[in-house]
VMD Tcl script that builds the backbone (N, CA, C; Angstrom):
set m [mol new atoms 531]
animate dup $m
set s [atomselect $m all]
$s set {name element resname resid chain x y z} {
  {N N UNK 1 A 93.103 -5.565 17.427}
  {CA C UNK 1 A 93.114 -5.359 15.990}
  {C C UNK 1 A 94.443 -4.734 15.547}
  {N N UNK 2 A 94.934 -3.759 16.333}
  {CA C UNK 2 A 96.192 -3.112 15.986}
  {C C UNK 2 A 97.356 -4.087 16.090}
  {N N UNK 3 A 97.295 -4.997 17.064}
  {CA C UNK 3 A 98.350 -6.001 17.198}
  {C C UNK 3 A 98.368 -6.927 15.994}
  {N N UNK 4 A 97.177 -7.292 15.514}
  {CA C UNK 4 A 97.088 -8.145 14.332}
  {C C UNK 4 A 97.665 -7.435 13.120}
  {N N UNK 5 A 97.314 -6.156 12.958}
  {CA C UNK 5 A 97.842 -5.385 11.831}
  {C C UNK 5 A 99.358 -5.248 11.931}
  {N N UNK 6 A 99.866 -4.996 13.141}
  {CA C UNK 6 A 101.315 -4.874 13.328}
  {C C UNK 6 A 102.014 -6.193 13.031}
  {N N UNK 7 A 101.382 -7.302 13.415}
  {CA C UNK 7 A 101.966 -8.615 13.151}
  {C C UNK 7 A 102.035 -8.888 11.646}
  {N N UNK 8 A 100.988 -8.499 10.928}
  {CA C UNK 8 A 100.989 -8.705 9.477}
  {C C UNK 8 A 102.071 -7.884 8.797}
  {N N UNK 9 A 102.233 -6.642 9.241}
  {CA C UNK 9 A 103.254 -5.784 8.643}
  {C C UNK 9 A 104.641 -6.328 8.939}
  {N N UNK 10 A 104.833 -6.845 10.163}
  {CA C UNK 10 A 106.139 -7.382 10.520}
  {C C UNK 10 A 106.466 -8.603 9.675}
  {N N UNK 11 A 105.478 -9.421 9.368}
  {CA C UNK 11 A 105.720 -10.588 8.540}
  {C C UNK 11 A 105.823 -10.208 7.063}
  {N N UNK 12 A 105.422 -8.994 6.744}
  {CA C UNK 12 A 105.467 -8.570 5.355}
  {C C UNK 12 A 104.265 -9.047 4.563}
  {N N UNK 13 A 103.207 -9.426 5.261}
  {CA C UNK 13 A 102.016 -9.894 4.579}
  {C C UNK 13 A 100.862 -8.972 4.910}
  {N N UNK 14 A 100.040 -8.712 3.928}
  {CA C UNK 14 A 98.829 -7.954 4.175}
  {C C UNK 14 A 97.762 -8.430 3.209}
  {N N UNK 15 A 96.528 -8.232 3.603}
  {CA C UNK 15 A 95.429 -8.609 2.722}
  {C C UNK 15 A 95.222 -7.505 1.698}
  {N N UNK 16 A 94.516 -7.848 0.642}
  {CA C UNK 16 A 94.216 -6.842 -0.378}
  {C C UNK 16 A 93.341 -5.745 0.225}
  {N N UNK 17 A 92.454 -6.120 1.148}
  {CA C UNK 17 A 91.629 -5.121 1.823}
  {C C UNK 17 A 92.468 -4.122 2.599}
  {N N UNK 18 A 93.497 -4.613 3.291}
  {CA C UNK 18 A 94.407 -3.725 4.018}
  {C C UNK 18 A 95.166 -2.828 3.034}
  {N N UNK 19 A 95.590 -3.394 1.910}
  {CA C UNK 19 A 96.308 -2.609 0.900}
  {C C UNK 19 A 95.405 -1.521 0.320}
  {N N UNK 20 A 94.132 -1.848 0.098}
  {CA C UNK 20 A 93.185 -0.857 -0.420}
  {C C UNK 20 A 92.992 0.259 0.598}
  {N N UNK 21 A 92.868 -0.102 1.872}
  {CA C UNK 21 A 92.709 0.917 2.914}
  {C C UNK 21 A 93.928 1.828 2.992}
  {N N UNK 22 A 95.126 1.260 2.907}
  {CA C UNK 22 A 96.362 2.060 2.921}
  {C C UNK 22 A 96.415 2.989 1.723}
  {N N UNK 23 A 96.045 2.472 0.562}
  {CA C UNK 23 A 96.037 3.269 -0.673}
  {C C UNK 23 A 95.049 4.418 -0.540}
  {N N UNK 24 A 93.883 4.125 0.018}
  {CA C UNK 24 A 92.861 5.172 0.172}
  {C C UNK 24 A 93.348 6.270 1.126}
  {N N UNK 25 A 93.985 5.866 2.235}
  {CA C UNK 25 A 94.498 6.864 3.183}
  {C C UNK 25 A 95.576 7.736 2.549}
  {N N UNK 26 A 96.438 7.129 1.751}
  {CA C UNK 26 A 97.581 7.865 1.195}
  {C C UNK 26 A 97.237 8.676 -0.051}
  {N N UNK 27 A 96.384 8.135 -0.926}
  {CA C UNK 27 A 96.208 8.762 -2.232}
  {C C UNK 27 A 94.804 9.295 -2.514}
  {N N UNK 28 A 93.766 8.701 -1.937}
  {CA C UNK 28 A 92.399 9.101 -2.293}
  {C C UNK 28 A 91.823 10.096 -1.287}
  {N N UNK 29 A 91.937 9.812 0.006}
  {CA C UNK 29 A 91.324 10.677 1.023}
  {C C UNK 29 A 91.817 12.125 0.979}
  {N N UNK 30 A 93.108 12.399 0.749}
  {CA C UNK 30 A 93.521 13.807 0.653}
  {C C UNK 30 A 92.837 14.546 -0.499}
  {N N UNK 31 A 92.530 13.838 -1.571}
  {CA C UNK 31 A 91.881 14.477 -2.714}
  {C C UNK 31 A 90.399 14.736 -2.453}
  {N N UNK 32 A 89.806 13.978 -1.515}
  {CA C UNK 32 A 88.403 14.206 -1.181}
  {C C UNK 32 A 88.191 15.567 -0.528}
  {N N UNK 33 A 89.250 16.114 0.081}
  {CA C UNK 33 A 89.162 17.408 0.746}
  {C C UNK 33 A 89.672 18.530 -0.148}
  {N N UNK 34 A 89.782 18.267 -1.439}
  {CA C UNK 34 A 90.301 19.246 -2.383}
  {C C UNK 34 A 89.305 20.384 -2.595}
  {N N UNK 35 A 89.831 21.520 -3.007}
  {CA C UNK 35 A 88.977 22.674 -3.312}
  {C C UNK 35 A 88.425 22.580 -4.731}
  {N N UNK 36 A 89.056 21.785 -5.570}
  {CA C UNK 36 A 88.643 21.674 -6.968}
  {C C UNK 36 A 87.581 20.584 -7.090}
  {N N UNK 37 A 86.422 20.946 -7.621}
  {CA C UNK 37 A 85.308 19.999 -7.713}
  {C C UNK 37 A 85.641 18.779 -8.555}
  {N N UNK 38 A 86.346 18.965 -9.636}
  {CA C UNK 38 A 86.676 17.853 -10.537}
  {C C UNK 38 A 87.562 16.821 -9.823}
  {N N UNK 39 A 88.537 17.306 -9.065}
  {CA C UNK 39 A 89.436 16.416 -8.321}
  {C C UNK 39 A 88.650 15.664 -7.260}
  {N N UNK 40 A 87.772 16.358 -6.558}
  {CA C UNK 40 A 86.959 15.742 -5.509}
  {C C UNK 40 A 86.018 14.695 -6.109}
  {N N UNK 41 A 85.430 15.016 -7.249}
  {CA C UNK 41 A 84.507 14.087 -7.911}
  {C C UNK 41 A 85.246 12.818 -8.359}
  {N N UNK 42 A 86.443 12.971 -8.897}
  {CA C UNK 42 A 87.251 11.821 -9.308}
  {C C UNK 42 A 87.647 10.976 -8.103}
  {N N UNK 43 A 87.988 11.621 -7.004}
  {CA C UNK 43 A 88.366 10.899 -5.790}
  {C C UNK 43 A 87.174 10.135 -5.218}
  {N N UNK 44 A 85.984 10.727 -5.272}
  {CA C UNK 44 A 84.777 10.035 -4.794}
  {C C UNK 44 A 84.521 8.782 -5.616}
  {N N UNK 45 A 84.677 8.895 -6.923}
  {CA C UNK 45 A 84.465 7.740 -7.796}
  {C C UNK 45 A 85.499 6.659 -7.502}
  {N N UNK 46 A 86.749 7.051 -7.311}
  {CA C UNK 46 A 87.813 6.083 -7.003}
  {C C UNK 46 A 87.554 5.399 -5.669}
  {N N UNK 47 A 87.118 6.158 -4.673}
  {CA C UNK 47 A 86.836 5.584 -3.351}
  {C C UNK 47 A 85.693 4.584 -3.437}
  {N N UNK 48 A 84.625 4.952 -4.128}
  {CA C UNK 48 A 83.479 4.048 -4.260}
  {C C UNK 48 A 83.872 2.783 -5.006}
  {N N UNK 49 A 84.663 2.943 -6.072}
  {CA C UNK 49 A 85.094 1.793 -6.872}
  {C C UNK 49 A 85.935 0.833 -6.034}
  {N N UNK 50 A 86.899 1.367 -5.298}
  {CA C UNK 50 A 87.787 0.506 -4.510}
  {C C UNK 50 A 87.064 -0.169 -3.346}
  {N N UNK 51 A 86.171 0.566 -2.689}
  {CA C UNK 51 A 85.423 -0.039 -1.589}
  {C C UNK 51 A 84.513 -1.157 -2.091}
  {N N UNK 52 A 83.972 -0.979 -3.289}
  {CA C UNK 52 A 83.129 -2.029 -3.857}
  {C C UNK 52 A 83.969 -3.226 -4.312}
  {N N UNK 53 A 85.127 -2.962 -4.876}
  {CA C UNK 53 A 86.004 -4.051 -5.352}
  {C C UNK 53 A 86.408 -4.972 -4.212}
  {N N UNK 54 A 86.550 -4.420 -3.030}
  {CA C UNK 54 A 87.036 -5.170 -1.877}
  {C C UNK 54 A 86.099 -6.311 -1.476}
  {N N UNK 55 A 84.816 -6.205 -1.765}
  {CA C UNK 55 A 83.841 -7.186 -1.282}
  {C C UNK 55 A 83.349 -8.146 -2.358}
  {N N UNK 56 A 83.974 -8.147 -3.517}
  {CA C UNK 56 A 83.564 -9.054 -4.598}
  {C C UNK 56 A 83.970 -10.477 -4.224}
  {N N UNK 57 A 83.018 -11.431 -4.244}
  {CA C UNK 57 A 83.379 -12.819 -3.908}
  {C C UNK 57 A 84.113 -13.498 -5.063}
  {N N UNK 58 A 85.202 -14.156 -4.743}
  {CA C UNK 58 A 86.024 -14.841 -5.731}
  {C C UNK 58 A 86.077 -16.323 -5.374}
  {N N UNK 59 A 85.928 -17.160 -6.386}
  {CA C UNK 59 A 86.038 -18.598 -6.145}
  {C C UNK 59 A 87.485 -19.028 -6.306}
  {N N UNK 60 A 87.876 -19.992 -5.521}
  {CA C UNK 60 A 89.248 -20.500 -5.571}
  {C C UNK 60 A 89.252 -21.930 -5.063}
  {N N UNK 61 A 90.342 -22.624 -5.316}
  {CA C UNK 61 A 90.519 -23.981 -4.807}
  {C C UNK 61 A 91.480 -23.900 -3.633}
  {N N UNK 62 A 91.072 -24.447 -2.503}
  {CA C UNK 62 A 91.874 -24.371 -1.286}
  {C C UNK 62 A 93.230 -25.038 -1.468}
  {N N UNK 63 A 94.193 -24.564 -0.679}
  {CA C UNK 63 A 95.543 -25.111 -0.734}
  {C C UNK 63 A 95.521 -26.582 -0.328}
  {N N UNK 64 A 96.259 -27.398 -1.055}
  {CA C UNK 64 A 96.324 -28.824 -0.764}
  {C C UNK 64 A 95.364 -29.646 -1.603}
  {N N UNK 65 A 94.473 -28.992 -2.342}
  {CA C UNK 65 A 93.530 -29.696 -3.205}
  {C C UNK 65 A 93.942 -29.499 -4.651}
  {N N UNK 66 A 93.638 -30.475 -5.469}
  {CA C UNK 66 A 93.993 -30.406 -6.878}
  {C C UNK 66 A 92.949 -29.599 -7.645}
  {N N UNK 67 A 93.423 -28.807 -8.576}
  {CA C UNK 67 A 92.526 -28.037 -9.431}
  {C C UNK 67 A 92.122 -28.934 -10.590}
  {N N UNK 68 A 90.815 -29.174 -10.769}
  {CA C UNK 68 A 90.389 -30.025 -11.887}
  {C C UNK 68 A 90.765 -29.398 -13.220}
  {N N UNK 69 A 91.217 -30.211 -14.139}
  {CA C UNK 69 A 91.574 -29.707 -15.453}
  {C C UNK 69 A 91.001 -30.635 -16.520}
  {N N UNK 70 A 91.167 -30.232 -17.757}
  {CA C UNK 70 A 90.648 -31.040 -18.852}
  {C C UNK 70 A 89.133 -31.046 -18.850}
  {N N UNK 71 A 88.515 -32.221 -19.130}
  {CA C UNK 71 A 87.059 -32.273 -19.187}
  {C C UNK 71 A 86.388 -32.022 -17.835}
  {N N UNK 72 A 87.136 -32.181 -16.739}
  {CA C UNK 72 A 86.570 -31.974 -15.407}
  {C C UNK 72 A 86.643 -30.512 -14.950}
  {N N UNK 73 A 87.263 -29.657 -15.742}
  {CA C UNK 73 A 87.419 -28.251 -15.340}
  {C C UNK 73 A 86.069 -27.575 -15.162}
  {N N UNK 74 A 85.065 -27.994 -15.911}
  {CA C UNK 74 A 83.741 -27.396 -15.788}
  {C C UNK 74 A 83.087 -27.736 -14.456}
  {N N UNK 75 A 83.555 -28.800 -13.814}
  {CA C UNK 75 A 82.999 -29.224 -12.527}
  {C C UNK 75 A 83.780 -28.675 -11.347}
  {N N UNK 76 A 84.601 -27.669 -11.590}
  {CA C UNK 76 A 85.470 -27.112 -10.559}
  {C C UNK 76 A 84.688 -26.658 -9.328}
  {N N UNK 77 A 83.535 -26.023 -9.534}
  {CA C UNK 77 A 82.774 -25.499 -8.402}
  {C C UNK 77 A 82.116 -26.593 -7.569}
  {N N UNK 78 A 82.147 -27.827 -8.040}
  {CA C UNK 78 A 81.598 -28.942 -7.268}
  {C C UNK 78 A 82.696 -29.783 -6.608}
  {N N UNK 79 A 83.958 -29.412 -6.827}
  {CA C UNK 79 A 85.063 -30.184 -6.259}
  {C C UNK 79 A 85.164 -29.940 -4.751}
  {N N UNK 80 A 85.829 -30.829 -4.071}
  {CA C UNK 80 A 85.895 -30.816 -2.615}
  {C C UNK 80 A 86.609 -29.588 -2.051}
  {N N UNK 81 A 87.657 -29.140 -2.679}
  {CA C UNK 81 A 88.437 -28.021 -2.158}
  {C C UNK 81 A 87.973 -26.666 -2.641}
  {N N UNK 82 A 86.832 -26.604 -3.308}
  {CA C UNK 82 A 86.333 -25.353 -3.865}
  {C C UNK 82 A 85.725 -24.477 -2.771}
  {N N UNK 83 A 86.014 -23.187 -2.803}
  {CA C UNK 83 A 85.461 -22.253 -1.823}
  {C C UNK 83 A 85.387 -20.860 -2.445}
  {N N UNK 84 A 84.695 -19.967 -1.780}
  {CA C UNK 84 A 84.653 -18.566 -2.204}
  {C C UNK 84 A 84.927 -17.679 -0.995}
  {N N UNK 85 A 85.559 -16.551 -1.254}
  {CA C UNK 85 A 85.724 -15.527 -0.232}
  {C C UNK 85 A 85.921 -14.197 -0.934}
  {N N UNK 86 A 85.761 -13.129 -0.180}
  {CA C UNK 86 A 85.899 -11.801 -0.762}
  {C C UNK 86 A 87.343 -11.572 -1.174}
  {N N UNK 87 A 87.508 -10.873 -2.281}
  {CA C UNK 87 A 88.868 -10.661 -2.795}
  {C C UNK 87 A 89.696 -9.829 -1.817}
  {N N UNK 88 A 89.056 -9.009 -1.015}
  {CA C UNK 88 A 89.774 -8.218 -0.010}
  {C C UNK 88 A 90.359 -9.051 1.114}
  {N N UNK 89 A 89.887 -10.300 1.258}
  {CA C UNK 89 A 90.387 -11.182 2.316}
  {C C UNK 89 A 91.593 -12.008 1.883}
  {N N UNK 90 A 91.936 -11.990 0.611}
  {CA C UNK 90 A 93.111 -12.716 0.123}
  {C C UNK 90 A 94.371 -11.963 0.537}
  {N N UNK 91 A 95.401 -12.695 0.943}
  {CA C UNK 91 A 96.701 -12.065 1.138}
  {C C UNK 91 A 97.248 -11.683 -0.226}
  {N N UNK 92 A 97.857 -10.525 -0.307}
  {CA C UNK 92 A 98.331 -10.015 -1.586}
  {C C UNK 92 A 99.365 -10.955 -2.202}
  {N N UNK 93 A 100.244 -11.536 -1.372}
  {CA C UNK 93 A 101.273 -12.412 -1.924}
  {C C UNK 93 A 100.707 -13.769 -2.355}
  {N N UNK 94 A 99.486 -14.095 -1.954}
  {CA C UNK 94 A 98.863 -15.350 -2.375}
  {C C UNK 94 A 97.972 -15.171 -3.593}
  {N N UNK 95 A 97.677 -13.934 -3.953}
  {CA C UNK 95 A 96.855 -13.686 -5.135}
  {C C UNK 95 A 97.616 -14.098 -6.384}
  {N N UNK 96 A 96.925 -14.771 -7.270}
  {CA C UNK 96 A 97.525 -15.168 -8.537}
  {C C UNK 96 A 96.719 -14.563 -9.665}
  {N N UNK 97 A 97.235 -14.712 -10.867}
  {CA C UNK 97 A 96.474 -14.218 -12.019}
  {C C UNK 97 A 95.167 -14.988 -12.195}
  {N N UNK 98 A 95.108 -16.201 -11.639}
  {CA C UNK 98 A 93.870 -16.994 -11.690}
  {C C UNK 98 A 92.758 -16.286 -10.911}
  {N N UNK 99 A 93.051 -15.790 -9.720}
  {CA C UNK 99 A 92.050 -15.069 -8.934}
  {C C UNK 99 A 91.668 -13.754 -9.612}
  {N N UNK 100 A 92.645 -13.083 -10.213}
  {CA C UNK 100 A 92.350 -11.840 -10.925}
  {C C UNK 100 A 91.440 -12.114 -12.122}
  {N N UNK 101 A 91.679 -13.225 -12.809}
  {CA C UNK 101 A 90.826 -13.600 -13.938}
  {C C UNK 101 A 89.440 -14.010 -13.438}
  {N N UNK 102 A 89.384 -14.664 -12.280}
  {CA C UNK 102 A 88.086 -15.003 -11.671}
  {C C UNK 102 A 87.308 -13.724 -11.368}
  {N N UNK 103 A 88.014 -12.702 -10.923}
  {CA C UNK 103 A 87.383 -11.413 -10.662}
  {C C UNK 103 A 86.747 -10.869 -11.946}
  {N N UNK 104 A 87.496 -10.916 -13.036}
  {CA C UNK 104 A 86.993 -10.437 -14.321}
  {C C UNK 104 A 85.747 -11.227 -14.724}
  {N N UNK 105 A 85.824 -12.542 -14.620}
  {CA C UNK 105 A 84.695 -13.396 -14.995}
  {C C UNK 105 A 83.459 -13.090 -14.159}
  {N N UNK 106 A 83.656 -12.919 -12.853}
  {CA C UNK 106 A 82.527 -12.656 -11.969}
  {C C UNK 106 A 81.850 -11.342 -12.332}
  {N N UNK 107 A 82.650 -10.306 -12.523}
  {CA C UNK 107 A 82.082 -8.982 -12.828}
  {C C UNK 107 A 81.393 -8.965 -14.186}
  {N N UNK 108 A 81.985 -9.625 -15.178}
  {CA C UNK 108 A 81.331 -9.696 -16.486}
  {C C UNK 108 A 80.052 -10.531 -16.393}
  {N N UNK 109 A 80.071 -11.570 -15.558}
  {CA C UNK 109 A 78.892 -12.398 -15.331}
  {C C UNK 109 A 77.765 -11.631 -14.663}
  {N N UNK 110 A 78.089 -10.580 -13.936}
  {CA C UNK 110 A 77.078 -9.730 -13.312}
  {C C UNK 110 A 76.460 -8.767 -14.315}
  {N N UNK 111 A 76.986 -8.770 -15.526}
  {CA C UNK 111 A 76.452 -7.878 -16.551}
  {C C UNK 111 A 77.123 -6.518 -16.589}
  {N N UNK 112 A 78.259 -6.373 -15.931}
  {CA C UNK 112 A 78.976 -5.104 -15.947}
  {C C UNK 112 A 79.638 -4.900 -17.307}
  {N N UNK 113 A 79.752 -3.648 -17.706}
  {CA C UNK 113 A 80.386 -3.320 -18.978}
  {C C UNK 113 A 81.872 -3.632 -18.928}
  {N N UNK 114 A 82.426 -3.952 -20.084}
  {CA C UNK 114 A 83.854 -4.260 -20.151}
  {C C UNK 114 A 84.687 -3.087 -19.661}
  {N N UNK 115 A 84.261 -1.875 -20.004}
  {CA C UNK 115 A 85.032 -0.699 -19.592}
  {C C UNK 115 A 85.001 -0.528 -18.073}
  {N N UNK 116 A 83.885 -0.882 -17.428}
  {CA C UNK 116 A 83.795 -0.800 -15.966}
  {C C UNK 116 A 84.751 -1.789 -15.318}
  {N N UNK 117 A 84.744 -3.020 -15.816}
  {CA C UNK 117 A 85.618 -4.055 -15.265}
  {C C UNK 117 A 87.078 -3.678 -15.500}
  {N N UNK 118 A 87.367 -3.138 -16.661}
  {CA C UNK 118 A 88.736 -2.722 -16.963}
  {C C UNK 118 A 89.181 -1.611 -16.014}
  {N N UNK 119 A 88.293 -0.655 -15.744}
  {CA C UNK 119 A 88.607 0.436 -14.827}
  {C C UNK 119 A 88.894 -0.094 -13.415}
  {N N UNK 120 A 88.067 -1.051 -12.964}
  {CA C UNK 120 A 88.271 -1.649 -11.645}
  {C C UNK 120 A 89.589 -2.425 -11.591}
  {N N UNK 121 A 89.870 -3.150 -12.655}
  {CA C UNK 121 A 91.097 -3.945 -12.708}
  {C C UNK 121 A 92.328 -3.049 -12.629}
  {N N UNK 122 A 92.307 -1.931 -13.356}
  {CA C UNK 122 A 93.439 -1.018 -13.310}
  {C C UNK 122 A 93.543 -0.313 -11.958}
  {N N UNK 123 A 92.410 -0.096 -11.288}
  {CA C UNK 123 A 92.447 0.492 -9.943}
  {C C UNK 123 A 93.112 -0.488 -8.970}
  {N N UNK 124 A 92.747 -1.765 -9.051}
  {CA C UNK 124 A 93.363 -2.776 -8.179}
  {C C UNK 124 A 94.848 -2.955 -8.512}
  {N N UNK 125 A 95.172 -2.871 -9.786}
  {CA C UNK 125 A 96.572 -2.966 -10.205}
  {C C UNK 125 A 97.367 -1.806 -9.611}
  {N N UNK 126 A 96.780 -0.629 -9.590}
  {CA C UNK 126 A 97.445 0.536 -9.014}
  {C C UNK 126 A 97.643 0.377 -7.509}
  {N N UNK 127 A 96.646 -0.212 -6.828}
  {CA C UNK 127 A 96.767 -0.447 -5.386}
  {C C UNK 127 A 97.967 -1.338 -5.096}
  {N N UNK 128 A 98.110 -2.410 -5.858}
  {CA C UNK 128 A 99.228 -3.341 -5.638}
  {C C UNK 128 A 100.550 -2.671 -5.999}
  {N N UNK 129 A 100.577 -1.887 -7.065}
  {CA C UNK 129 A 101.816 -1.194 -7.442}
  {C C UNK 129 A 102.250 -0.191 -6.379}
  {N N UNK 130 A 101.294 0.488 -5.749}
  {CA C UNK 130 A 101.619 1.504 -4.747}
  {C C UNK 130 A 102.027 0.898 -3.413}
  {N N UNK 131 A 101.948 -0.432 -3.276}
  {CA C UNK 131 A 102.416 -1.079 -2.045}
  {C C UNK 131 A 103.896 -0.797 -1.805}
  {N N UNK 132 A 104.640 -0.542 -2.864}
  {CA C UNK 132 A 106.072 -0.260 -2.678}
  {C C UNK 132 A 106.281 1.011 -1.862}
  {N N UNK 133 A 105.265 1.898 -1.838}
  {CA C UNK 133 A 105.377 3.122 -1.054}
  {C C UNK 133 A 104.590 3.054 0.248}
  {N N UNK 134 A 103.424 2.371 0.245}
  {CA C UNK 134 A 102.573 2.348 1.433}
  {C C UNK 134 A 102.885 1.195 2.373}
  {N N UNK 135 A 103.366 0.060 1.844}
  {CA C UNK 135 A 103.662 -1.111 2.675}
  {C C UNK 135 A 104.818 -1.870 2.030}
  {N N UNK 136 A 106.018 -1.363 2.249}
  {CA C UNK 136 A 107.204 -1.901 1.578}
  {C C UNK 136 A 107.451 -3.388 1.853}
  {N N UNK 137 A 107.289 -3.890 3.090}
  {CA C UNK 137 A 107.502 -5.334 3.315}
  {C C UNK 137 A 106.557 -6.211 2.484}
  {N N UNK 138 A 105.306 -5.767 2.330}
  {CA C UNK 138 A 104.356 -6.538 1.518}
  {C C UNK 138 A 104.784 -6.512 0.053}
  {N N UNK 139 A 105.313 -5.372 -0.401}
  {CA C UNK 139 A 105.787 -5.274 -1.789}
  {C C UNK 139 A 106.962 -6.214 -2.016}
  {N N UNK 140 A 107.850 -6.337 -1.022}
  {CA C UNK 140 A 108.984 -7.251 -1.140}
  {C C UNK 140 A 108.522 -8.693 -1.275}
  {N N UNK 141 A 107.437 -9.042 -0.567}
  {CA C UNK 141 A 106.900 -10.399 -0.660}
  {C C UNK 141 A 106.445 -10.722 -2.081}
  {N N UNK 142 A 106.003 -9.715 -2.818}
  {CA C UNK 142 A 105.497 -9.928 -4.178}
  {C C UNK 142 A 106.619 -10.101 -5.203}
  {N N UNK 143 A 107.814 -9.631 -4.876}
  {CA C UNK 143 A 108.953 -9.672 -5.805}
  {C C UNK 143 A 108.632 -8.979 -7.128}
  {N N UNK 144 A 107.893 -7.883 -7.058}
  {CA C UNK 144 A 107.570 -7.121 -8.259}
  {C C UNK 144 A 106.479 -7.741 -9.116}
  {N N UNK 145 A 105.835 -8.792 -8.649}
  {CA C UNK 145 A 104.787 -9.467 -9.427}
  {C C UNK 145 A 103.426 -8.888 -9.046}
  {N N UNK 146 A 102.701 -8.421 -10.021}
  {CA C UNK 146 A 101.374 -7.874 -9.791}
  {C C UNK 146 A 100.350 -8.796 -10.446}
  {N N UNK 147 A 99.520 -9.510 -9.653}
  {CA C UNK 147 A 98.582 -10.465 -10.237}
  {C C UNK 147 A 97.546 -9.809 -11.145}
  {N N UNK 148 A 97.196 -8.559 -10.894}
  {CA C UNK 148 A 96.205 -7.887 -11.729}
  {C C UNK 148 A 96.807 -7.454 -13.059}
  {N N UNK 149 A 98.104 -7.289 -13.086}
  {CA C UNK 149 A 98.778 -6.953 -14.336}
  {C C UNK 149 A 98.909 -8.196 -15.213}
  {N N UNK 150 A 99.012 -9.368 -14.574}
  {CA C UNK 150 A 99.188 -10.621 -15.297}
  {C C UNK 150 A 97.868 -11.297 -15.662}
  {N N UNK 151 A 96.736 -10.719 -15.249}
  {CA C UNK 151 A 95.427 -11.333 -15.496}
  {C C UNK 151 A 95.114 -11.376 -16.989}
  {N N UNK 152 A 94.200 -12.252 -17.354}
  {CA C UNK 152 A 93.780 -12.404 -18.751}
  {C C UNK 152 A 92.847 -11.256 -19.122}
  {N N UNK 153 A 93.415 -10.205 -19.700}
  {CA C UNK 153 A 92.637 -9.011 -20.019}
  {C C UNK 153 A 91.990 -9.077 -21.396}
  {N N UNK 154 A 92.141 -10.197 -22.087}
  {CA C UNK 154 A 91.516 -10.308 -23.409}
  {C C UNK 154 A 89.999 -10.282 -23.307}
  {N N UNK 155 A 89.468 -10.649 -22.148}
  {CA C UNK 155 A 88.013 -10.662 -21.956}
  {C C UNK 155 A 87.430 -9.261 -21.852}
  {N N UNK 156 A 88.242 -8.274 -21.518}
  {CA C UNK 156 A 87.745 -6.908 -21.370}
  {C C UNK 156 A 88.246 -5.988 -22.483}
  {N N UNK 157 A 88.841 -6.562 -23.512}
  {CA C UNK 157 A 89.310 -5.730 -24.624}
  {C C UNK 157 A 88.127 -5.217 -25.426}
  {N N UNK 158 A 88.294 -4.012 -25.929}
  {CA C UNK 158 A 87.258 -3.434 -26.772}
  {C C UNK 158 A 86.066 -2.927 -25.988}
  {N N UNK 159 A 86.256 -2.636 -24.731}
  {CA C UNK 159 A 85.155 -2.189 -23.903}
  {C C UNK 159 A 84.788 -0.730 -24.082}
  {N N UNK 160 A 85.572 -0.001 -24.810}
  {CA C UNK 160 A 85.286 1.419 -24.988}
  {C C UNK 160 A 84.952 1.693 -26.440}
  {N N UNK 161 A 83.839 2.373 -26.629}
  {CA C UNK 161 A 83.415 2.712 -27.990}
  {C C UNK 161 A 84.226 3.896 -28.497}
  {N N UNK 162 A 84.601 3.824 -29.727}
  {CA C UNK 162 A 85.302 4.946 -30.328}
  {C C UNK 162 A 84.261 5.950 -30.799}
  {N N UNK 163 A 84.502 7.204 -30.495}
  {CA C UNK 163 A 83.571 8.248 -30.901}
  {C C UNK 163 A 83.920 8.710 -32.305}
  {N N UNK 164 A 82.896 8.841 -33.084}
  {CA C UNK 164 A 83.096 9.323 -34.453}
  {C C UNK 164 A 82.277 10.588 -34.607}
  {N N UNK 165 A 82.959 11.673 -34.796}
  {CA C UNK 165 A 82.293 12.959 -34.901}
  {C C UNK 165 A 82.154 13.346 -36.362}
  {N N UNK 166 A 80.941 13.710 -36.729}
  {CA C UNK 166 A 80.682 14.212 -38.077}
  {C C UNK 166 A 80.358 15.688 -37.930}
  {N N UNK 167 A 81.148 16.512 -38.599}
  {CA C UNK 167 A 80.944 17.951 -38.458}
  {C C UNK 167 A 79.862 18.416 -39.418}
  {N N UNK 168 A 79.149 19.461 -38.975}
  {CA C UNK 168 A 78.092 20.050 -39.796}
  {C C UNK 168 A 78.661 21.107 -40.716}
  {N N UNK 169 A 77.805 21.643 -41.575}
  {CA C UNK 169 A 78.278 22.667 -42.539}
  {C C UNK 169 A 78.834 23.920 -41.844}
  {N N UNK 170 A 78.217 24.334 -40.720}
  {CA C UNK 170 A 78.708 25.526 -40.017}
  {C C UNK 170 A 80.092 25.266 -39.428}
  {N N UNK 171 A 80.275 24.081 -38.858}
  {CA C UNK 171 A 81.571 23.735 -38.272}
  {C C UNK 171 A 82.629 23.605 -39.360}
  {N N UNK 172 A 82.231 23.093 -40.520}
  {CA C UNK 172 A 83.173 22.972 -41.638}
  {C C UNK 172 A 83.616 24.340 -42.113}
  {N N UNK 173 A 82.668 25.252 -42.203}
  {CA C UNK 173 A 82.982 26.616 -42.632}
  {C C UNK 173 A 83.932 27.288 -41.636}
  {N N UNK 174 A 83.663 27.103 -40.331}
  {CA C UNK 174 A 84.519 27.697 -39.290}
  {C C UNK 174 A 85.907 27.074 -39.326}
  {N N UNK 175 A 85.973 25.782 -39.605}
  {CA C UNK 175 A 87.254 25.102 -39.667}
  {C C UNK 175 A 88.088 25.581 -40.850}
  {N N UNK 176 A 87.431 25.779 -41.977}
  {CA C UNK 176 A 88.158 26.216 -43.166}
  {C C UNK 176 A 88.612 27.671 -43.077}
  {N N UNK 177 A 87.865 28.483 -42.341}
  {CA C UNK 177 A 88.290 29.896 -42.208}
  {C C UNK 177 A 89.405 29.965 -41.185}
}
mol reanalyze $m
mol bondsrecalc $m
mol representation Tube
mol addrep $m
């Protein structure tokens, strides 16, 4: 296993799952041992979110097959080159905004809130951005392109409700004094 990991690093390629593990070792795990409860709680949430993101199945069209378009685009999942695999198994340099958008569609299709999907998307975007520090050869392969940053985020817009606070008479009196 270590030889395989060393070979991937030497080639400058790593899977998203490997990138998530590197990110967790460098940025999340040290915070889990923090003395401050709030920091530890945030790190636990980040760890759970990233570990769950790694196993989400994403549909894609295999290399060498044509992606159906036009009226046949709806039949994409029945095409010959269609397959699914966990997003953590994709090589980071092979991820495109299409796979990132597929991730959004899948999570929204599961009934997840827009704000949850947006939070996960930004966590994955951060993992890829931090590759420049945790796995520099893999970052070079990307040429500064982050597929999660380029994804179609219009589907998750407006996922957070704006809070509207109405003050009571006592609060108004305290505010005016």
